[in-house]
DSSP file (Angstrom, degrees, kcal/mol; ACC not computed):
  #  RESIDUE AA STRUCTURE BP1 BP2  ACC     N-H-->O    O-->H-N    N-H-->O    O-->H-N    TCO  KAPPA ALPHA  PHI   PSI    X-CA   Y-CA   Z-CA
    1    1 A M              0   0    0      0, 0.0    41,-2.8     0, 0.0    42,-0.4   0.000 360.0 360.0 360.0 150.6   18.2    2.7  -12.9
    2    2 A T  B  >  -A   41   0A   0     39,-0.3     4,-2.3    40,-0.1    39,-0.3  -0.306 360.0-104.0 -78.8 170.2   15.2    3.7  -15.0
    3    3 A V  H  > S+     0   0    0     37,-2.0     4,-2.3    34,-0.6    35,-0.2   0.928 123.9  49.7 -58.7 -46.4   11.6    3.2  -14.0
    4    4 A K  H  > S+     0   0    0     34,-2.4     4,-2.5     1,-0.2    -1,-0.2   0.907 109.4  50.6 -62.7 -42.7   11.3    0.2  -16.4
    5    5 A E  H  > S+     0   0    0     33,-0.3     4,-1.7     1,-0.2    -1,-0.2   0.895 109.6  51.8 -62.5 -39.9   14.6   -1.3  -15.1
    6    6 A N  H  X S+     0   0    0     -4,-2.3     4,-1.0     2,-0.2    -2,-0.2   0.925 110.3  48.3 -60.5 -45.3   13.2   -1.0  -11.5
    7    7 A L  H >X S+     0   0    0     -4,-2.3     3,-0.7     1,-0.2     4,-0.7   0.914 108.6  53.3 -63.0 -42.7   10.0   -2.7  -12.5
    8    8 A L  H >< S+     0   0    0     -4,-2.5     3,-0.9     1,-0.3    -1,-0.2   0.839 102.0  59.6 -63.5 -32.1   11.9   -5.6  -14.2
    9    9 A M  H >< S+     0   0    0     -4,-1.7     3,-1.2     1,-0.2    -1,-0.3   0.824  98.5  59.8 -63.2 -30.2   13.9   -6.1  -11.1
   10   10 A G  H << S+     0   0    0     -4,-1.0     3,-0.4    -3,-0.7    -1,-0.2   0.754 101.4  53.9 -67.7 -24.1   10.6   -6.8   -9.3
   11   11 A A  T << S+     0   0    0     -3,-0.9    -1,-0.3    -4,-0.7    -2,-0.2   0.009  76.0 110.1 -98.3  27.2   10.0   -9.7  -11.7
   12   12 A Y    <   +     0   0    0     -3,-1.2    -1,-0.2     4,-0.1    -2,-0.1   0.829  50.0  93.5 -73.1 -34.2   13.3  -11.4  -11.0
   13   13 A L  S >> S-     0   0    0     -3,-0.4     3,-1.9    -4,-0.2     4,-1.4  -0.296  86.6-116.0 -64.0 145.7   11.8  -14.4   -9.1
   14   14 A P  H 3> S+     0   0    0      0, 0.0     4,-0.7     0, 0.0     3,-0.2   0.835 112.6  54.7 -53.2 -40.0   11.2  -17.5  -11.3
   15   15 A N  H 34 S+     0   0    0      1,-0.2    -2,-0.1     2,-0.1    -3,-0.1   0.669 114.3  42.1 -70.9 -13.3    7.4  -17.5  -10.8
   16   16 A A  H X4 S+     0   0    0     -3,-1.9     3,-1.3     2,-0.1     4,-0.3   0.652  92.4  81.5-103.5 -20.2    7.2  -13.9  -12.0
   17   17 A R  H >< S+     0   0    0     -4,-1.4     3,-1.3     1,-0.3     4,-0.2   0.894  92.5  48.3 -57.4 -45.6    9.7  -13.9  -15.0
   18   18 A G  T 3< S+     0   0    0     -4,-0.7    -1,-0.3     1,-0.3     4,-0.2   0.628 114.8  47.4 -71.9 -11.8    7.2  -15.4  -17.5
   19   19 A K  T <> S+     0   0    0     -3,-1.3     4,-2.8     1,-0.1    -1,-0.3   0.277  77.7 107.3-108.6   8.4    4.5  -13.0  -16.5
   20   20 A K  H <> S+     0   0    0     -3,-1.3     4,-2.4    -4,-0.3     5,-0.2   0.835  76.9  51.4 -65.5 -33.5    6.6   -9.8  -16.6
   21   21 A V  H  > S+     0   0    0     -4,-0.2     4,-2.1     2,-0.2    -1,-0.2   0.951 115.3  41.8 -66.8 -47.4    5.1   -8.3  -19.8
   22   22 A A  H  > S+     0   0    0      1,-0.2     4,-2.2     2,-0.2    -2,-0.2   0.893 114.8  52.2 -65.1 -39.2    1.6   -8.8  -18.5
   23   23 A A  H  X S+     0   0    0     -4,-2.8     4,-2.6     1,-0.2     5,-0.2   0.898 108.6  50.3 -64.1 -39.9    2.6   -7.5  -15.0
   24   24 A M  H  X S+     0   0    0     -4,-2.4     4,-2.2    -5,-0.2    -1,-0.2   0.906 109.6  50.4 -66.7 -40.1    4.2   -4.4  -16.5
   25   25 A E  H  X S+     0   0    0     -4,-2.1     4,-1.7     2,-0.2    -1,-0.2   0.910 111.2  51.0 -60.3 -41.1    1.0   -3.7  -18.5
   26   26 A K  H  X S+     0   0    0     -4,-2.2     4,-1.9     2,-0.2    -2,-0.2   0.942 110.9  45.3 -63.7 -48.7   -1.0   -4.1  -15.3
   27   27 A V  H  X S+     0   0    0     -4,-2.6     4,-2.8     1,-0.2    -1,-0.2   0.859 111.0  54.4 -67.4 -32.0    1.1   -1.7  -13.2
   28   28 A F  H  < S+     0   0    0     -4,-2.2     7,-0.3    -5,-0.2    -1,-0.2   0.847 108.1  49.9 -67.7 -31.7    1.1    0.8  -16.0
   29   29 A S  H  < S+     0   0    0     -4,-1.7    -2,-0.2    -5,-0.2    -1,-0.2   0.844 113.6  46.0 -73.0 -32.0   -2.7    0.7  -16.0
   30   30 A L  H  < S+     0   0    0     -4,-1.9    -2,-0.2     1,-0.3    -1,-0.2   0.894 130.5  21.6 -73.0 -40.6   -2.7    1.2  -12.3
   31   31 A F    >X  +     0   0    0     -4,-2.8     3,-1.8    -5,-0.2     4,-0.7  -0.721  67.9 178.8-130.1  80.2   -0.2    4.0  -12.4
   32   32 A P  H >> S+     0   0    0      0, 0.0     4,-1.8     0, 0.0     3,-0.6   0.774  77.5  68.6 -55.8 -28.7   -0.1    5.6  -15.9
   33   33 A V  H 3> S+     0   0    0      1,-0.2     4,-1.5     2,-0.2     5,-0.1   0.832  93.7  58.3 -61.8 -30.4    2.5    8.2  -14.9
   34   34 A L  H <4 S+     0   0    0     -3,-1.8    -1,-0.2     2,-0.2    -6,-0.1   0.849 103.3  51.8 -68.3 -32.7    5.0    5.3  -14.6
   35   35 A K  H X< S+     0   0    0     -4,-0.7     3,-1.3    -3,-0.6     4,-0.2   0.925 108.7  50.9 -66.7 -43.2    4.5    4.4  -18.2
   36   36 A E  H 3< S+     0   0    0     -4,-1.8     3,-0.3     1,-0.3    -2,-0.2   0.837 119.5  37.0 -60.7 -32.4    5.1    8.0  -19.2
   37   37 A K  T >< S+     0   0    0     -4,-1.5     3,-1.9    -5,-0.2   -34,-0.6   0.175  79.4 119.2-106.1  16.2    8.3    8.0  -17.2
   38   38 A S  T <  S+     0   0    0     -3,-1.3   -34,-2.4     1,-0.3   -33,-0.3   0.768  80.4  43.3 -59.0 -28.1    9.4    4.4  -17.9
   39   39 A D  T 3  S+     0   0    0     -3,-0.3    -1,-0.3    -4,-0.2     2,-0.2   0.457  96.5  98.4 -95.5  -1.5   12.7    5.6  -19.6
   40   40 A D  S <  S-     0   0    0     -3,-1.9   -37,-2.0     1,-0.1     2,-0.2  -0.548  85.7-101.8 -84.0 150.2   13.4    8.2  -16.9
   41   41 A E  B >   -A    2   0A   0    -39,-0.3     3,-1.8    -2,-0.2   -39,-0.3  -0.515  27.1-131.2 -67.6 137.0   15.9    7.5  -14.1
   42   42 A S  G >  S+     0   0    0    -41,-2.8     3,-1.7     1,-0.3    -1,-0.1   0.727 100.7  73.7 -66.1 -20.8   13.9    6.8  -10.9
   43   43 A T  G 3  S+     0   0    0    -42,-0.4    -1,-0.3     1,-0.3   -41,-0.1   0.713  92.9  56.6 -65.1 -17.9   16.0    9.2   -9.0
   44   44 A F  G <  S+     0   0    0     -3,-1.8    -1,-0.3     2,-0.0    -2,-0.2   0.352  84.4 109.1 -95.8   6.3   14.1   12.0  -10.7
   45   45 A L  S <  S-     0   0    0     -3,-1.7     2,-0.0     1,-0.1    -3,-0.0  -0.463  72.5-112.4 -79.2 153.8   10.7   10.9   -9.7
   46   46 A S     >  -     0   0    0     -2,-0.1     4,-2.4     1,-0.1     5,-0.2  -0.261  36.6 -98.5 -72.5 170.9    8.6   12.8   -7.1
   47   47 A G  H  > S+     0   0    0      1,-0.2     4,-1.9     2,-0.2     5,-0.1   0.906 125.5  48.0 -59.1 -43.2    7.9   11.2   -3.7
   48   48 A G  H  > S+     0   0    0      1,-0.2     4,-2.2     2,-0.2    -1,-0.2   0.894 111.3  50.2 -65.7 -40.1    4.5   10.1   -4.8
   49   49 A Q  H  > S+     0   0    0      2,-0.2     4,-2.3     1,-0.2    -1,-0.2   0.864 108.6  53.0 -66.4 -35.4    5.9    8.6   -8.0
   50   50 A R  H  X S+     0   0    0     -4,-2.4     4,-2.4     2,-0.2    -1,-0.2   0.891 108.4  50.2 -65.7 -38.7    8.5    6.8   -6.0
   51   51 A Q  H  X S+     0   0    0     -4,-1.9     4,-2.3     2,-0.2    -2,-0.2   0.911 110.3  50.1 -65.2 -41.1    5.9    5.3   -3.8
   52   52 A M  H  X S+     0   0    0     -4,-2.2     4,-2.6     1,-0.2    -2,-0.2   0.904 110.9  49.9 -61.1 -41.3    3.9    4.2   -6.9
   53   53 A L  H  X S+     0   0    0     -4,-2.3     4,-3.0     2,-0.2    -2,-0.2   0.902 108.8  51.5 -65.5 -41.1    7.1    2.6   -8.3
   54   54 A A  H  X S+     0   0    0     -4,-2.4     4,-1.8     2,-0.2    -2,-0.2   0.924 112.9  45.0 -62.7 -44.2    7.7    0.8   -5.0
   55   55 A I  H  X S+     0   0    0     -4,-2.3     4,-2.2     2,-0.2    -2,-0.2   0.930 115.3  48.3 -63.4 -45.5    4.2   -0.6   -5.0
   56   56 A S  H  X S+     0   0    0     -4,-2.6     4,-1.8     1,-0.2    -2,-0.2   0.897 108.1  53.4 -64.1 -41.8    4.5   -1.5   -8.7
   57   57 A R  H  X S+     0   0    0     -4,-3.0     4,-0.5     1,-0.2    -1,-0.2   0.901 110.0  49.0 -61.0 -40.2    7.9   -3.2   -8.3
   58   58 A A  H >< S+     0   0    0     -4,-1.8     3,-1.2    -5,-0.2    -1,-0.2   0.903 109.4  52.1 -64.8 -40.8    6.4   -5.4   -5.5
   59   59 A L  H >< S+     0   0    0     -4,-2.2     3,-1.8     1,-0.3    -1,-0.2   0.795  96.4  68.7 -66.6 -27.7    3.4   -6.2   -7.7
   60   60 A M  H 3< S+     0   0    0     -4,-1.8    -1,-0.3     1,-0.3    -2,-0.2   0.758  90.2  64.1 -62.1 -23.7    5.8   -7.3  -10.5
   61   61 A G  T << S-     0   0    0     -3,-1.2    -1,-0.3    -4,-0.5    -2,-0.2   0.347 108.9-122.9 -82.9   6.6    6.8  -10.3   -8.4
   62   62 A A    <   -     0   0    0     -3,-1.8    -3,-0.1     1,-0.1    -2,-0.1   0.939  43.3-169.6  52.0  55.3    3.3  -11.7   -8.5
   63   63 A P        -     0   0    0      0, 0.0     3,-0.1     0, 0.0    -1,-0.1  -0.279  33.0-150.2 -75.2 160.4    2.9  -11.7   -4.7
   64   64 A S  S    S+     0   0    0      1,-0.3    32,-1.0    31,-0.1     2,-0.3   0.507  91.5  33.5 -98.1 -10.7    0.2  -13.4   -2.7
   65   65 A L  E     -b   96   0B   0     30,-0.1     2,-0.5     2,-0.0    -1,-0.3  -0.991  68.2-158.2-145.2 133.9    0.6  -10.7   -0.1
   66   66 A L  E     -b   97   0B   0     30,-2.6    32,-2.7    -2,-0.3     2,-0.6  -0.969   8.9-160.1-115.5 122.3    1.5   -7.1   -0.4
   67   67 A F  E     -b   98   0B   0     -2,-0.5     2,-0.5    30,-0.2    32,-0.2  -0.901   9.5-174.8-104.7 120.7    2.9   -5.4    2.7
   68   68 A C  E     -b   99   0B   0     30,-3.2    32,-3.0    -2,-0.6     2,-0.6  -0.968   6.2-164.3-120.1 124.3    2.7   -1.6    2.7
   69   69 A D  E    S-b  100   0B   0     -2,-0.5    32,-0.2    30,-0.2     4,-0.1  -0.927  71.0 -28.7-113.4 113.6    4.3    0.5    5.5
   70   70 A E  S >  S+     0   0    0     30,-3.4     3,-1.2    -2,-0.6    -1,-0.2   0.922  70.9 175.1  51.6  55.6    3.2    4.1    5.9
   71   71 A I  T 3  S+     0   0    0     29,-0.4    -1,-0.1     1,-0.3    30,-0.1   0.682  75.2  49.7 -68.2 -15.9    2.4    4.6    2.2
   72   72 A S  T >  S+     0   0    0      2,-0.1     3,-2.1    11,-0.0    -1,-0.3   0.532  77.0 130.9 -98.2  -5.7    1.1    8.1    2.8
   73   73 A L  T <  S-     0   0    0     -3,-1.2     3,-0.1     1,-0.3    -4,-0.0  -0.260  84.5  -7.5 -57.5 119.6    4.0    9.4    4.8
   74   74 A G  T 3  S+     0   0    0      1,-0.2    -1,-0.3    -2,-0.1     2,-0.3   0.563 102.4 128.9  76.9  10.3    5.2   12.8    3.4
   75   75 A L    <   -     0   0    0     -3,-2.1    -1,-0.2   -28,-0.1    -3,-0.0  -0.670  65.1-100.8-101.6 155.2    3.0   12.8    0.3
   76   76 A A    >>  -     0   0    0     -2,-0.3     4,-2.4     1,-0.1     3,-0.7  -0.404  35.9-114.8 -66.6 144.8    0.6   15.4   -1.0
   77   77 A P  H 3> S+     0   0    0      0, 0.0     4,-2.2     0, 0.0     5,-0.1   0.841 115.0  53.3 -52.0 -39.3   -3.1   14.8   -0.2
   78   78 A V  H 3> S+     0   0    0      1,-0.2     4,-1.6     2,-0.2     5,-0.1   0.871 110.8  46.8 -67.5 -34.9   -4.0   14.4   -3.8
   79   79 A I  H <> S+     0   0    0     -3,-0.7     4,-2.7     2,-0.2     5,-0.2   0.902 110.0  53.3 -71.3 -41.8   -1.3   11.7   -4.3
   80   80 A I  H  X S+     0   0    0     -4,-2.4     4,-2.7     1,-0.2     5,-0.2   0.920 107.8  51.6 -57.7 -44.5   -2.3    9.9   -1.2
   81   81 A K  H  X S+     0   0    0     -4,-2.2     4,-2.1    -5,-0.2    -1,-0.2   0.914 111.3  46.9 -60.2 -44.4   -5.9    9.8   -2.4
   82   82 A D  H  X S+     0   0    0     -4,-1.6     4,-2.1     2,-0.2    -2,-0.2   0.911 112.5  49.2 -64.3 -43.7   -4.7    8.3   -5.8
   83   83 A I  H  X S+     0   0    0     -4,-2.7     4,-2.7     1,-0.2    -2,-0.2   0.920 112.6  47.1 -65.3 -43.1   -2.5    5.7   -4.1
   84   84 A Y  H  X S+     0   0    0     -4,-2.7     4,-2.6     2,-0.2    -1,-0.2   0.890 109.1  54.2 -66.6 -37.4   -5.2    4.6   -1.7
   85   85 A R  H  X S+     0   0    0     -4,-2.1     4,-1.9    -5,-0.2    -1,-0.2   0.917 111.8  45.6 -60.3 -41.8   -7.7    4.3   -4.5
   86   86 A T  H  X S+     0   0    0     -4,-2.1     4,-2.6     2,-0.2    -2,-0.2   0.905 110.1  52.9 -68.9 -42.0   -5.3    2.1   -6.3
   87   87 A I  H  X S+     0   0    0     -4,-2.7     4,-2.4     1,-0.2    -2,-0.2   0.905 109.2  51.2 -58.8 -40.7   -4.6    0.0   -3.2
   88   88 A G  H  X S+     0   0    0     -4,-2.6     4,-2.3     2,-0.2    -1,-0.2   0.912 109.8  48.7 -62.1 -42.9   -8.3   -0.4   -2.9
   89   89 A A  H  X S+     0   0    0     -4,-1.9     4,-1.0     2,-0.2    -2,-0.2   0.906 110.8  50.5 -64.1 -41.8   -8.6   -1.6   -6.5
   90   90 A I  H ><>S+     0   0    0     -4,-2.6     5,-1.4     1,-0.2     3,-0.6   0.915 111.1  49.2 -61.8 -43.5   -5.7   -4.1   -6.0
   91   91 A S  H ><5S+     0   0    0     -4,-2.4     3,-1.9     1,-0.2    -2,-0.2   0.902 106.2  55.4 -63.6 -42.0   -7.4   -5.4   -2.9
   92   92 A H  H 3<5S+     0   0    0     -4,-2.3    -1,-0.2     1,-0.3    -2,-0.2   0.711  98.9  63.1 -66.2 -19.0  -10.7   -5.9   -4.6
   93   93 A E  T <<5S-     0   0    0     -4,-1.0    -1,-0.3    -3,-0.6    -2,-0.2   0.517 127.5 -97.5 -81.7  -5.1   -8.9   -8.0   -7.2
   94   94 A G  T < 5S+     0   0    0     -3,-1.9     2,-0.4     1,-0.3    -3,-0.2   0.402  77.7 136.3 110.5  -2.4   -8.1  -10.5   -4.5
   95   95 A L      < -     0   0    0     -5,-1.4     2,-0.3     1,-0.0    -1,-0.3  -0.651  54.1-126.0 -80.1 130.6   -4.6   -9.6   -3.4
   96   96 A T  E     -b   65   0B   0    -32,-1.0   -30,-2.6    -2,-0.4     2,-0.5  -0.601  28.6-164.6 -75.0 132.1   -4.2   -9.6    0.4
   97   97 A I  E     -b   66   0B   0     -2,-0.3     2,-0.6   -32,-0.2   -30,-0.2  -0.978  14.7-159.8-124.3 128.5   -2.7   -6.4    1.6
   98   98 A V  E     -b   67   0B   0    -32,-2.7   -30,-3.2    -2,-0.5     2,-0.5  -0.941  19.3-168.2-103.1 120.7   -1.2   -5.7    5.1
   99   99 A L  E     -b   68   0B   0     -2,-0.6     2,-0.6   -32,-0.2   -30,-0.2  -0.945  14.7-166.2-118.4 120.1   -1.2   -2.0    5.6
  100  100 A V  E     +b   69   0B   0    -32,-3.0   -30,-3.4    -2,-0.5   -29,-0.4  -0.925  32.9 149.3-102.2 119.2    0.6   -0.3    8.4
  101  101 A E        -     0   0    0     -2,-0.6    -2,-0.1   -32,-0.2   -32,-0.0  -0.999  47.6-155.1-155.0 145.2   -0.7    3.3    8.6
  102  102 A Q  S    S+     0   0    0     -2,-0.3     2,-1.4     1,-0.1     3,-0.1   0.553  72.7  99.8 -97.2 -11.2   -1.3    6.1   11.1
  103  103 A D     >  -     0   0    0      1,-0.2     4,-2.7     2,-0.1     5,-0.2  -0.626  56.0-172.7 -77.5  94.1   -4.0    7.7    9.1
  104  104 A V  H  > S+     0   0    0     -2,-1.4     4,-2.6     1,-0.2     5,-0.3   0.919  76.1  48.6 -59.4 -51.2   -7.0    6.3   11.1
  105  105 A K  H  > S+     0   0    0      1,-0.2     4,-1.8     2,-0.2    -1,-0.2   0.933 116.9  41.4 -58.0 -49.6   -9.8    7.5    8.9
  106  106 A R  H  > S+     0   0    0      2,-0.2     4,-2.0     1,-0.2    -1,-0.2   0.887 113.0  55.0 -67.7 -39.3   -8.2    6.3    5.6
  107  107 A S  H  < S+     0   0    0     -4,-2.7     4,-0.5     1,-0.2    -2,-0.2   0.928 110.1  45.4 -59.8 -46.6   -7.0    3.0    7.2
  108  108 A L  H >< S+     0   0    0     -4,-2.6     3,-0.6     1,-0.2    -1,-0.2   0.868 112.0  52.8 -66.0 -36.0  -10.5    2.1    8.4
  109  109 A K  H 3< S+     0   0    0     -4,-1.8    -1,-0.2    -5,-0.3    -2,-0.2   0.868 115.9  37.9 -67.9 -36.5  -12.0    3.1    5.0
  110  110 A Y  T 3< S+     0   0    0     -4,-2.0     2,-0.3    -5,-0.1    -1,-0.2   0.260 106.2  75.3-103.8  11.9   -9.7    0.9    2.9
  111  111 A S    <   -     0   0    0     -3,-0.6     3,-0.1    -4,-0.5    18,-0.1  -0.881  56.8-154.8-124.4 157.5   -9.3   -2.2    5.2
  112  112 A D  S    S+     0   0    0      1,-0.3    16,-1.7    -2,-0.3    17,-0.5   0.799  87.4  18.9 -91.1 -37.3  -11.5   -5.1    6.0
  113  113 A Y  E    S-C  127   0C   0     14,-0.3     2,-0.4    15,-0.1    -1,-0.3  -0.991  71.8-158.8-138.9 141.8  -10.0   -5.9    9.4
  114  114 A S  E     -C  126   0C   0     12,-2.9    12,-2.0    -2,-0.4     2,-0.4  -0.938   9.9-166.8-129.2 146.9   -7.9   -3.7   11.7
  115  115 A Y  E     -C  125   0C   0     -2,-0.4     2,-0.5    10,-0.2    10,-0.2  -0.996  11.0-155.0-124.9 133.3   -5.4   -4.2   14.5
  116  116 A V  E     -C  124   0C   0      8,-3.4     7,-3.0    -2,-0.4     8,-1.2  -0.950  15.3-163.8-108.5 125.5   -4.4   -1.3   16.7
  117  117 A M  E     -C  122   0C   0     -2,-0.5     2,-0.4     5,-0.3     5,-0.2  -0.880  12.5-175.8-113.8 142.8   -1.0   -1.8   18.3
  118  118 A L  E >  S-C  121   0C   0      3,-2.8     3,-1.5    -2,-0.4    23,-0.0  -0.973  77.2 -16.4-135.9 119.1    0.5    0.0   21.2
  119  119 A K  T 3  S-     0   0    0     -2,-0.4     3,-0.1     1,-0.3    -1,-0.1   0.877 130.1 -49.9  53.4  41.9    4.1   -0.7   22.3
  120  120 A G  T 3  S+     0   0    0      1,-0.2     2,-0.4     0, 0.0    -1,-0.3   0.489 118.1 105.0  81.7   3.2    4.1   -4.0   20.4
  121  121 A K  E <  S-C  118   0C   0     -3,-1.5    -3,-2.8     0, 0.0     2,-0.6  -0.928  74.6-117.4-118.9 142.7    0.8   -5.3   21.8
  122  122 A I  E     +C  117   0C   0     -2,-0.4    -5,-0.3    -5,-0.2     3,-0.1  -0.671  35.4 170.7 -75.8 120.3   -2.6   -5.5   20.1
  123  123 A V  E     +     0   0C   0     -7,-3.0    25,-1.7    -2,-0.6     2,-0.3   0.530  66.0  14.5-108.6 -11.6   -4.9   -3.3   22.1
  124  124 A L  E     +C  116   0C   0     -8,-1.2    -8,-3.4    23,-0.3    -1,-0.4  -0.946  63.9 166.5-160.5 140.7   -7.9   -3.3   19.8
  125  125 A E  E     +C  115   0C   0     -2,-0.3     2,-0.3   -10,-0.2   -10,-0.2  -0.987  16.4 112.3-152.1 158.2   -9.0   -5.3   16.8
  126  126 A G  E     -C  114   0C   0    -12,-2.0   -12,-2.9    -2,-0.3     2,-0.2  -0.913  67.6 -39.8 161.6 175.6  -12.1   -5.9   14.7
  127  127 A K  E >>  -C  113   0C   0     -2,-0.3     3,-1.7   -14,-0.2     4,-0.7  -0.457  54.1-131.7 -62.6 130.5  -13.8   -5.5   11.4
  128  128 A S  G >4 S+     0   0    0    -16,-1.7     3,-1.1     1,-0.3    -1,-0.1   0.857 105.0  57.6 -56.9 -38.4  -12.8   -2.1   10.2
  129  129 A A  G 34 S+     0   0    0    -17,-0.5    -1,-0.3     1,-0.2   -16,-0.1   0.718 107.4  49.5 -66.2 -19.6  -16.4   -1.1    9.4
  130  130 A E  G <4 S+     0   0    0     -3,-1.7     2,-0.4     2,-0.1    -1,-0.2   0.505  96.4  83.4 -98.0  -6.2  -17.4   -1.8   13.0
  131  131 A L    <<  -     0   0    0     -3,-1.1     2,-0.2    -4,-0.7    -5,-0.0  -0.792  68.4-144.4 -98.8 140.3  -14.6    0.3   14.6
  132  132 A S     >  -     0   0    0     -2,-0.4     4,-2.1     1,-0.1     5,-0.2  -0.655  23.4-117.8 -97.2 159.3  -14.9    4.0   15.0
  133  133 A E  H  > S+     0   0    0     -2,-0.2     4,-2.7     1,-0.2     5,-0.2   0.885 116.9  54.8 -59.3 -38.6  -12.1    6.5   14.7
  134  134 A D  H  > S+     0   0    0      2,-0.2     4,-2.8     1,-0.2     5,-0.2   0.907 106.2  50.6 -64.4 -41.6  -12.7    7.4   18.4
  135  135 A E  H  > S+     0   0    0      2,-0.2     4,-2.4     1,-0.2    11,-0.2   0.927 112.5  47.0 -60.1 -44.7  -12.2    3.8   19.5
  136  136 A V  H  X S+     0   0    0     -4,-2.1     4,-2.7     2,-0.2    -2,-0.2   0.933 114.0  46.5 -64.9 -46.5   -9.0    3.5   17.5
  137  137 A R  H  X S+     0   0    0     -4,-2.7     4,-2.8     2,-0.2     6,-0.2   0.916 112.2  50.6 -62.7 -43.1   -7.6    6.8   18.8
  138  138 A D  H  <>S+     0   0    0     -4,-2.8     5,-2.0     1,-0.2     6,-1.4   0.917 113.5  45.4 -61.2 -43.2   -8.6    5.9   22.4
  139  139 A A  H ><5S+     0   0    0     -4,-2.4     3,-0.9    -5,-0.2    -2,-0.2   0.920 115.3  47.2 -65.4 -43.6   -6.9    2.5   22.1
  140  140 A Y  H 3<5S+     0   0    0     -4,-2.7    -2,-0.2     1,-0.2    -1,-0.2   0.887 112.3  48.0 -68.1 -39.8   -3.8    3.9   20.5
  141  141 A F  T 3<5S-     0   0    0     -4,-2.8    -1,-0.2    -5,-0.2    -2,-0.2   0.374 118.3-109.1 -88.0   7.2   -3.3    6.8   22.9
  142  142 A G  T < 5S+     0   0    0     -3,-0.9    -3,-0.2    -4,-0.3    -4,-0.1   0.551  85.2 120.4  88.0   8.0   -3.8    4.5   25.9
  143  143 A T      < -     0   0    0     -5,-2.0    -4,-0.2    -6,-0.2    -5,-0.1   0.837  49.0-171.9 -72.3 -28.9   -7.1    5.5   27.3
  144  144 A N        +     0   0    0     -6,-1.4     3,-0.2     1,-0.2    -5,-0.1   0.588  36.7 135.6  57.0  18.8   -8.0    1.8   26.6
  145  145 A R  S    S+     0   0    0      1,-0.2    -1,-0.2    -7,-0.1   -10,-0.1   0.766  86.9  31.9 -67.7 -19.9  -11.7    2.0   27.4
  146  146 A Y  S    S+     0   0    0    -11,-0.2    -1,-0.2     2,-0.0    -2,-0.1   0.473  93.9 124.3-107.7  -5.5  -12.3    0.0   24.2
  147  147 A A        -     0   0    0     -3,-0.2     2,-0.5   -23,-0.1   -23,-0.3  -0.240  44.9-157.2 -67.9 143.9   -9.1   -2.1   24.3
  148  148 A H              0   0    0    -25,-1.7    -1,-0.1     1,-0.1    -3,-0.0  -0.973 360.0 360.0-118.8 113.3   -9.3   -5.9   24.3
  149  149 A Y              0   0    0     -2,-0.5    -1,-0.1   -25,-0.0   -27,-0.1   0.443 360.0 360.0 -95.8 360.0   -6.2   -7.5   25.7
């Protein structure tokens, strides 16, 4: 499927169908490279472009919540920076984002509230601006001097 066809699949749900043109314009403004490649097959996209397409396809469905799992995994640092900048912009527009990420520094910078989980249990939580990288690492690696059970 092409990039455009992938995006249109994201607008399949009834509440998104009537908004697909505006939604596509919006995702193209967020990720201009997708507009340039809209007629290209998605299999030829780079890893970062595929991640942009996945986020954009989800946004095409007019969600009230966006769940992102390890969006930086395996991507070049410059692409990660662009994707996080865009995630931040999306969040500031009012969309709730749940971000699962191992990059502590970036996670704390781009989130309002954080949960640190270890073996399926929350071992630390709080406003991201009030948590330090050291607290998060200590909780995650099990030293637990900051952990709240």
